[in-house]
Backbone bond lengths (Angstrom), bond angles and torsions (degrees), N, CA, C in turn:
res aa  C-N    CA-C-N  psi(-1)  N-CA   C-N-CA  omega(-1)  CA-C   N-CA-C  phi
1 M - - - 1.442 - - 1.525 110.82 -
2 T 1.319 117.12 -38.42 1.459 120.45 179.13 1.523 111.05 -60.59
3 R 1.325 115.64 -41.56 1.465 120.25 179.41 1.525 110.20 -61.51
4 F 1.344 116.86 -40.24 1.454 121.10 179.10 1.524 110.70 -64.01
5 L 1.320 117.31 -46.18 1.463 120.58 -178.95 1.517 111.51 -63.45
6 L 1.328 117.18 -38.03 1.462 120.25 176.29 1.516 110.17 -63.72
7 W 1.338 117.10 -43.50 1.455 121.64 -179.73 1.524 110.04 -61.66
8 I 1.330 117.20 -45.10 1.457 121.40 179.78 1.526 110.54 -62.50
9 A 1.329 117.10 -40.45 1.467 120.78 -178.64 1.522 111.36 -63.68
10 L 1.307 117.04 -27.92 1.463 120.62 -178.00 1.520 113.47 -89.43
11 L 1.334 117.96 -5.49 1.457 120.79 -179.17 1.519 110.33 -67.05
12 P 1.336 116.66 138.62 1.466 118.52 175.99 1.527 110.55 -76.56
13 S 1.306 116.23 157.91 1.453 120.75 174.98 1.513 108.86 -71.60
14 I 1.329 115.41 155.14 1.458 119.58 -178.80 1.524 109.86 -69.27
15 T 1.296 115.22 132.37 1.452 121.46 172.00 1.518 107.05 -142.82
16 F 1.291 116.05 151.43 1.452 119.89 -178.79 1.516 109.52 -100.83
17 A 1.341 115.26 170.11 1.466 122.35 -176.70 1.523 110.35 61.21
18 Q 1.314 115.26 48.52 1.460 120.80 177.98 1.524 110.34 -67.97
19 N 1.306 115.90 167.92 1.461 121.28 -177.67 1.515 111.98 -109.13
20 W 1.337 116.70 48.50 1.452 118.32 174.77 1.514 107.76 -64.87
21 V 1.313 115.56 141.90 1.454 119.27 179.19 1.530 108.31 -123.17
22 P 1.339 116.29 90.67 1.458 117.42 176.52 1.526 109.44 -68.41
23 R 1.296 115.31 154.93 1.462 120.33 177.11 1.522 109.61 -74.22
24 D 1.332 115.78 158.31 1.463 120.31 178.69 1.524 111.50 -58.49
25 T 1.321 116.90 -26.92 1.464 121.58 -177.67 1.524 112.94 -89.84
26 D 1.338 118.54 -2.61 1.460 122.26 178.27 1.526 110.28 -80.04
27 T 1.315 115.69 146.26 1.459 121.90 173.99 1.518 108.06 -111.37
28 L 1.334 115.74 125.70 1.463 121.16 179.01 1.527 109.83 -84.04
29 F 1.324 116.03 158.97 1.452 122.86 177.40 1.518 110.39 -96.94
30 T 1.321 116.48 149.70 1.462 119.97 163.14 1.521 106.17 -79.09
31 Q 1.311 116.88 164.46 1.455 120.48 179.29 1.533 110.82 -60.28
32 L 1.324 117.28 -43.15 1.465 120.83 -179.74 1.522 111.83 -65.15
33 D 1.328 116.99 -40.75 1.469 120.16 180.00 1.526 111.64 -67.40
34 L 1.332 116.92 -38.27 1.463 120.14 178.31 1.532 110.19 -68.69
35 E 1.326 117.09 -38.11 1.476 121.44 174.11 1.523 110.29 -57.45
36 A 1.328 115.98 -49.48 1.465 120.63 -177.61 1.524 111.59 -65.27
37 R 1.310 116.41 -33.93 1.467 120.76 -177.20 1.528 112.56 -74.82
38 L 1.348 117.96 -37.21 1.464 119.26 -169.37 1.524 116.90 -116.62
39 R 1.316 119.18 -28.45 1.477 119.05 -177.61 1.524 108.97 -63.06
40 G 1.335 116.76 127.22 1.455 122.13 -178.29 1.516 113.64 82.91
41 E 1.326 117.42 8.69 1.468 121.66 -175.25 1.527 111.76 -118.41
42 T 1.321 114.89 163.12 1.460 123.65 172.69 1.519 107.76 -121.12
43 I 1.318 116.67 131.95 1.463 120.43 175.08 1.528 108.31 -113.70
44 T 1.321 115.31 145.16 1.460 121.68 -178.22 1.515 109.22 -118.83
45 F 1.311 115.81 130.63 1.455 121.98 178.83 1.520 109.90 -89.62
46 F 1.314 116.92 168.46 1.461 121.35 -176.71 1.528 113.37 -68.20
47 D 1.342 117.88 -16.73 1.470 119.90 174.80 1.532 110.95 -90.05
48 D 1.325 117.53 7.15 1.464 126.63 -179.02 1.526 114.18 76.32
49 G 1.320 119.01 5.99 1.457 120.67 170.47 1.524 108.75 -68.77
50 Q 1.345 116.56 152.21 1.453 120.46 -177.35 1.523 111.63 -133.71
51 S 1.330 115.18 134.39 1.458 122.27 170.95 1.513 107.97 -105.44
52 Q 1.341 115.91 128.80 1.456 119.84 178.63 1.525 108.61 -118.39
53 F 1.326 114.94 125.29 1.460 123.29 -179.30 1.525 107.89 -109.05
54 F 1.322 117.25 100.91 1.451 121.65 -176.71 1.527 110.55 -75.37
55 E 1.325 116.03 154.10 1.465 121.77 179.87 1.525 112.40 -55.78
56 D 1.339 116.77 -35.53 1.469 121.27 -174.96 1.530 113.90 -88.12
57 G 1.339 117.47 9.12 1.460 120.65 176.98 1.508 115.25 95.85
58 R 1.343 117.90 -4.41 1.464 119.19 175.06 1.517 109.21 -72.53
59 Y 1.330 115.11 155.02 1.465 121.80 -178.42 1.520 109.00 -139.73
60 T 1.329 115.77 141.45 1.465 120.14 169.95 1.519 108.80 -134.98
61 Y 1.317 115.01 146.31 1.469 121.01 168.44 1.520 105.70 -122.02
62 T 1.329 115.69 121.73 1.454 121.20 -179.89 1.518 108.51 -111.78
63 Y 1.327 115.13 122.86 1.460 121.16 178.82 1.522 110.39 -72.96
64 A 1.316 116.53 152.78 1.464 122.44 178.06 1.528 110.33 -63.26
65 N 1.318 115.72 156.80 1.466 122.99 174.07 1.529 113.16 56.57
66 D 1.322 116.17 44.31 1.470 121.57 178.60 1.527 112.50 55.55
67 G 1.326 116.60 39.47 1.455 121.67 -177.55 1.511 114.71 -82.85
68 G 1.312 118.28 8.09 1.460 120.82 178.34 1.512 111.58 107.41
69 T 1.325 115.20 168.28 1.463 122.17 -178.29 1.513 109.44 -134.98
70 G 1.330 115.76 135.69 1.455 122.18 172.85 1.518 108.80 -101.19
71 Y 1.343 117.59 139.24 1.454 122.89 -176.31 1.520 110.02 -118.27
72 G 1.329 115.41 142.48 1.448 119.15 178.07 1.515 111.93 -171.15
73 Y 1.327 114.51 -162.01 1.459 123.04 179.92 1.522 107.96 -132.48
74 F 1.337 116.24 137.54 1.461 119.69 -176.48 1.520 111.46 -111.14
75 E 1.337 113.71 155.73 1.460 121.97 174.79 1.522 107.71 -136.71
76 I 1.315 115.69 127.73 1.464 121.04 179.17 1.516 107.83 -90.18
77 K 1.326 116.23 125.81 1.464 123.12 -176.22 1.529 110.93 -97.12
78 T 1.314 116.19 176.75 1.466 121.42 -177.75 1.525 113.22 -84.18
79 D 1.326 118.18 -9.04 1.469 121.00 -173.99 1.528 112.80 -107.95
80 S 1.339 116.87 34.63 1.466 122.58 178.47 1.524 111.76 66.70
81 T 1.336 116.67 25.78 1.461 120.62 179.08 1.519 111.19 -119.97
82 I 1.314 114.02 156.96 1.460 122.35 172.53 1.521 106.47 -127.04
83 C 1.325 115.59 129.48 1.458 121.16 177.58 1.528 108.31 -108.55
84 V 1.316 115.97 138.90 1.459 122.41 -179.84 1.520 108.48 -120.96
85 E 1.325 115.07 129.64 1.466 122.95 172.53 1.522 105.71 -103.96
86 F 1.333 116.22 109.72 1.458 120.72 -178.46 1.520 110.36 -79.39
87 V 1.323 116.41 153.13 1.466 120.95 -178.92 1.527 111.59 -64.52
88 T 1.314 117.33 -16.75 1.464 122.02 177.78 1.523 112.12 -77.58
89 G 1.351 116.97 -9.68 1.453 120.96 -178.73 1.512 113.55 101.78
90 F 1.304 118.05 -11.40 1.462 121.29 177.66 1.511 110.08 -85.84
91 S 1.336 115.69 154.71 1.454 122.06 -179.38 1.512 110.06 -135.35
92 R 1.321 115.43 157.73 1.451 120.61 173.73 1.517 108.54 -155.16
93 C 1.329 115.50 155.95 1.451 122.46 175.00 1.521 107.87 -128.23
94 D 1.318 116.09 141.26 1.461 122.18 177.12 1.512 108.57 -132.60
95 M 1.325 115.64 149.87 1.457 122.01 176.21 1.520 108.55 -95.76
96 Y 1.319 116.36 140.36 1.459 123.46 178.76 1.517 108.29 -116.19
97 V 1.335 116.47 127.49 1.459 121.81 -178.05 1.528 109.59 -138.18
98 I 1.313 114.90 166.08 1.458 121.79 167.98 1.524 105.77 -105.42
99 D 1.340 117.20 125.65 1.462 120.27 -176.84 1.539 111.25 -87.93
100 A 1.315 116.18 -178.25 1.465 122.30 -177.04 1.524 112.24 -62.85
101 A 1.335 117.80 -24.18 1.465 122.00 178.72 1.536 111.08 -89.73
102 N 1.339 116.59 9.52 1.458 123.30 178.88 1.533 112.68 67.19
103 R 1.349 116.50 31.48 1.462 121.99 177.90 1.516 109.47 -105.19
104 L 1.334 115.38 146.95 1.456 120.56 170.55 1.523 107.24 -73.38
105 V 1.336 116.71 130.47 1.461 122.31 -179.00 1.528 108.63 -130.82
106 V 1.332 115.83 135.95 1.460 122.34 175.54 1.521 107.28 -101.20
107 I 1.341 115.96 127.15 1.463 122.09 177.99 1.527 107.88 -110.71
108 T 1.331 116.29 121.82 1.465 120.36 -179.89 1.519 110.28 -79.08
109 E 1.320 115.84 168.59 1.468 121.12 177.31 1.523 111.36 -59.08
110 A 1.329 117.59 -28.70 1.460 122.27 179.21 1.533 111.67 -80.21
111 G 1.339 117.51 -6.75 1.452 120.90 179.44 1.522 115.01 94.28
112 D 1.332 117.01 2.01 1.470 120.26 177.02 1.522 108.63 -70.74
113 R 1.338 115.46 142.02 1.462 121.85 -178.03 1.526 109.84 -113.56
114 F 1.346 115.64 129.81 1.449 121.79 -179.47 1.526 109.51 -126.54
115 P 1.339 116.99 103.44 1.470 118.82 177.12 1.523 110.86 -70.30
116 V 1.311 114.55 151.20 1.462 122.72 -179.20 1.530 107.26 -101.76
117 R 1.330 115.50 142.26 1.458 119.47 176.19 1.524 110.27 -62.76
118 P 1.325 116.12 145.58 1.492 118.55 177.38 1.513 111.28 -65.91
């Protein structure tokens, strides 16, 4: 739980017109395609963390090894991004792309890239 609270404390506030820089080889999603790909689905990262996008707009991120769960609500935007408003009051937006290896990749506002397990 402490790790979760530290992570939440470090989250930036939501702002629009972020400066994500996808690679030339990345493919962006349309809003409809990202909806179809993720709404009602769970994605698992290589560290075993999981993002769950519920049909009704709820969102959870569960850390690996019982490291806690963050709860919130997500909104899929038109620019291949998903923004989450956490119940703690913090928000974040991430860009979702398909990379050159045909993997789903999450790009954070800081530019960190996290591929999703197939």
